[in-house]
C-alpha positions in Angstrom: 206.4 118.1 204.1 205.9 115.3 201.5 202.4 114.1 200.8 201.1 110.8 199.6 197.9 111.1 196.7 196.0 108.1 195.0 196.0 108.9 191.0 193.8 107.5 188.8 194.8 106.6 185.2 192.6 104.9 182.5 192.9 104.6 179.0 190.3 106.1 176.6 188.8 105.4 173.4 191.3 107.4 171.8 194.4 104.8 172.5 195.8 107.8 175.2 195.6 107.4 178.9 193.8 110.2 180.9 194.9 110.6 184.6 193.5 112.5 187.7 193.9 112.8 191.5 190.5 112.9 193.2 191.8 114.6 196.2 192.7 117.5 194.1 189.7 118.6 192.3 190.2 120.0 188.9 193.9 118.5 188.4 193.8 116.0 185.6 196.1 115.7 182.4 197.1 112.7 179.7 199.6 110.9 177.7 200.2 109.0 174.7 202.0 106.3 176.9 201.2 105.6 180.5 204.7 106.7 181.5 203.8 109.8 179.8 201.0 110.4 181.4 202.5 109.7 184.8 205.1 112.4 184.5 202.5 114.9 183.3 200.4 114.1 186.4 203.3 114.5 188.4 203.9 117.9 187.1 200.6 118.9 186.9 200.5 118.0 190.7 203.5 120.0 191.5 202.1 123.0 189.5 198.4 122.7 191.4 199.9 122.5 194.8 202.2 125.6 194.4 199.3 127.4 192.9 197.2 126.7 196.1 200.1 127.5 198.1 200.4 131.2 196.3 197.0 131.7 196.5 196.8 131.0 200.2 194.7 128.3 199.9 194.7 124.5 201.8 196.6 121.7 200.3 193.8 118.5 200.6 195.6 116.0 202.8 195.6 112.7 201.6 194.0 109.8 203.6 
């Protein structure tokens, strides 16, 4: 099954980028470039969802 999640990536005061997923509280990361942040966020989301499943918790569906 595949889900689509809205992600938000914003530049910060250090010149890096912060990315997070509002539907997955606590799922966030950063990167030196936009591309790096996108890849880091993809990996963070995978691990976050795997952990939820391993713990028997529900995944938050995106709307």
